[in-house]
C-alpha positions as a printed Julia matrix, in Angstrom:
163×3 Matrix{Float64}:
  25.78  -30.67  -42.76
  27.61  -33.56  -41.13
  26.43  -35.59  -38.26
  29.1   -33.7   -36.09
  27.64  -30.5   -37.0
  24.11  -31.52  -36.09
  25.35  -32.99  -32.7
  27.06  -29.85  -31.87
  24.18  -27.52  -32.89
  21.62  -29.76  -30.74
  24.24  -29.69  -27.91
  24.26  -25.68  -27.84
  20.47  -25.64  -27.98
  20.08  -28.09  -25.18
  22.75  -25.85  -23.02
  21.06  -22.74  -23.72
  17.62  -24.05  -22.85
  19.15  -25.51  -19.58
  20.51  -22.03  -18.85
  17.17  -20.45  -19.71
  15.31  -22.89  -17.36
  17.68  -22.53  -14.47
  17.57  -18.53  -14.99
  13.89  -18.62  -14.98
  13.7   -20.59  -11.73
  16.18  -18.08  -10.15
  14.01  -15.23  -11.38
  11.05  -16.79   -9.61
  12.82  -17.25   -6.53
  14.15  -13.7    -6.45
  10.58  -12.3    -6.99
   9.34  -14.13   -4.16
  12.11  -13.19   -1.8
  11.51   -9.59   -2.8
   7.79  -10.13   -2.11
   8.6   -11.2     1.44
  11.02   -8.35    1.99
   8.45   -5.86    0.89
   6.08   -7.14    3.44
   8.58   -6.98    6.12
   9.27   -3.45    5.28
   5.84   -2.43    5.25
   5.29   -3.64    8.61
   8.18   -1.87    9.93
   7.01    1.27    7.95
   3.7     1.34    9.36
   5.03    0.87   13.07
   6.7     4.26   12.55
   3.49    6.24   12.28
   1.07    3.84   13.84
   0.65    1.7    16.94
   0.87   -2.01   15.98
  -1.95   -3.09   18.37
  -4.97   -4.45   16.53
  -6.57   -2.4    15.11
  -3.64   -0.23   14.18
  -3.98    3.42   15.24
  -1.96    6.39   14.67
   0.79    7.22   17.32
   1.65   10.56   18.68
   3.67   11.55   15.68
   1.16   10.18   13.21
  -1.5    12.39   14.83
   0.87   15.45   14.67
   1.05   15.08   10.84
  -2.53   14.36   10.48
  -3.56   17.64   12.33
  -1.09   19.68   10.16
  -1.99   18.04    6.79
  -4.12   19.88    4.27
  -4.24   16.8     2.2
  -6.86   15.68    4.97
  -9.14   18.51    3.88
  -8.81   17.39   -0.01
  -9.53   13.79    1.02
 -12.68   14.79    3.04
 -13.92   16.45   -0.32
 -13.65   12.9    -2.02
 -14.79   10.73    0.8
 -17.86    9.38   -0.97
 -15.62    8.35   -4.14
 -13.36    6.65   -1.73
 -16.21    4.81    0.1
 -17.39    3.72   -3.1
 -14.13    2.36   -4.45
 -13.65    0.41   -1.11
 -17.41   -0.86   -1.46
 -16.8    -2.04   -5.08
 -13.81   -4.3    -3.87
 -16.26   -6.2    -1.47
 -14.43   -6.44    1.76
 -15.45   -9.49    3.99
 -13.44   -8.27    7.01
 -12.34   -5.16    9.04
  -8.84   -6.0     8.0
  -9.66   -6.21    4.2
 -11.37   -2.76    4.65
  -8.39   -1.33    6.01
  -6.04   -2.79    3.25
  -8.26   -1.89    0.4
  -8.6     1.65    1.77
  -4.8     2.02    2.3
  -4.45    0.57   -1.47
  -7.23    3.1    -2.75
  -5.82    6.39   -0.84
  -2.3     5.53   -2.07
  -3.29    5.74   -5.6
  -3.92    9.43   -4.94
  -0.33   10.18   -5.26
  -0.8     9.7    -9.32
  -3.48   12.2    -9.21
  -2.45   15.5   -10.22
  -4.99   17.42   -8.39
  -3.45   16.08   -5.06
   0.24   16.24   -6.02
   1.01   19.67   -4.85
  -0.93   19.13   -1.56
   0.8    15.99   -0.75
   4.11   17.09   -1.73
   3.6    20.35    0.57
   2.52   18.23    3.56
   5.33   15.64    3.13
   8.02   18.71    3.18
   6.37   20.4     5.82
   6.38   17.4     7.99
   9.71   15.83    7.0
   8.12   12.86    5.77
   7.12   11.35    2.44
   4.05   11.34    0.3
   3.39    7.58    1.15
   3.47    8.46    4.63
   1.02   11.28    4.21
  -1.3     8.69    2.34
  -1.07    5.87    5.0
  -1.7     8.42    7.9
  -4.67   10.07    6.05
  -6.04    6.41    5.19
  -6.03    5.41    8.94
  -7.65    8.58    9.96
 -10.96    7.57    7.8
 -10.67    3.89    8.4
 -12.89    3.7    11.1
 -15.71    5.98    9.42
 -15.36    3.77    6.27
 -15.85    0.65    8.29
 -19.08    2.3    10.0
 -20.47    3.45    6.71
 -19.83   -0.02    5.24
 -21.9    -1.45    8.08
 -18.89   -3.48   10.0
 -20.01   -4.06   13.34
 -16.27   -4.38   14.77
 -15.57   -0.92   13.64
 -13.82    0.71   16.99
 -12.88    4.45   17.0
  -9.12    4.24   17.48
  -8.33    7.76   16.59
  -9.04   11.05   18.65
 -12.75   12.18   18.82
 -13.71   14.31   15.72
 -10.58   13.84   13.99
 -12.01   13.62   10.45
 -15.01   16.11   10.92
């Protein structure tokens, strides 16, 4: 192979590496922008079902959905498991309890034993499965905080909502 051929091959490889490097940087930037957008959409979505005061609490529509929810009864039967999962994550603040609880409850959408109930609740309320899960998580948040020993757990829901 001549010196010109080697030079061309090295140039092509160099150009390809530069393109890959730039694409990787763009990929990282796109991922970070998606994360920011996801965070903003989450805040907007939560405000639809809950008041945005601290701590967040269900609004009138959220409470209406909760009262008609049959998933709420199913969730009650697994409360000790939910509490154990939240405790295992070791939350250090009331905010962490809330966010961990929302994550733990959201995983029930993949559990076959809850799927039918969640779909029925979402359909009957004109909402989504994610909405039902979020509302349900908020409905037991204060109880979880109390059971985990957090002093700053304030009841922000209607009395006896989860009994």
